C-alpha positions in Angstrom: 97.0 93.6 78.2 98.0 89.8 78.2 97.2 90.6 81.7 97.4 85.9 81.7 101.2 86.9 80.6 102.3 89.0 83.2 100.7 87.7 86.0 102.7 84.6 85.3 105.8 86.8 84.9 105.4 88.6 88.1 104.7 85.4 89.9 106.5 85.3 93.4 106.6 89.2 94.1 105.2 90.0 97.3 102.2 93.1 97.1 105.6 95.9 97.6 107.1 94.3 94.9 104.1 95.3 92.7 103.9 98.4 94.2 106.6 99.2 93.3 106.2 98.5 89.5 103.4 100.0 89.2 105.5 102.5 90.9 108.6 102.8 88.5 105.7 102.0 85.6 104.2 105.5 86.3 107.4 106.8 86.6 108.8 106.2 83.0 105.7 107.4 81.5 105.5 110.7 83.0 109.2 110.7 82.5 108.7 110.1 78.7 105.2 112.5 78.8 108.3 115.7 80.6 110.8 114.3 77.5 108.3 114.5 75.1 108.5 111.0 74.2 105.9 109.4 72.4 104.3 107.7 75.5 102.7 104.6 73.9 99.6 102.2 76.1 101.0 100.0 78.8 101.7 96.6 77.1 103.7 93.8 78.5 107.0 95.0 77.9 106.2 97.8 80.5 105.8 95.1 83.0 108.6 93.0 82.2 111.3 95.8 82.6 109.7 96.7 85.4 109.4 93.2 87.0 113.2 92.4 86.3 114.3 95.7 88.4 112.0 94.8 90.7 114.5 91.2 90.8 117.2 92.7 90.4 116.8 95.1 93.5 115.9 91.5 95.2 118.5 89.5 94.1 120.7 93.0 95.4 119.4 93.3 98.8 119.8 89.1 99.4 123.7 88.9 98.4 123.9 93.0 100.5 122.1 90.4 103.4 123.9 87.8 102.7 127.5 89.2 103.8 126.4 89.7 107.3 
């Protein structure tokens, strides 16, 4: 696995954010298993997709807070 690439891409995430990234990945892999889709080994793209979701979620929350 491309650990250095994952570390670099996740720069700035908190511990809670990293926990959320892992939760997203596990959930997606579980859904693939349930739907009988071929479950592949974890790779950078799995982490990238989950990290992007967490970052988008943070931006939405920050935007919401700024409105107040």
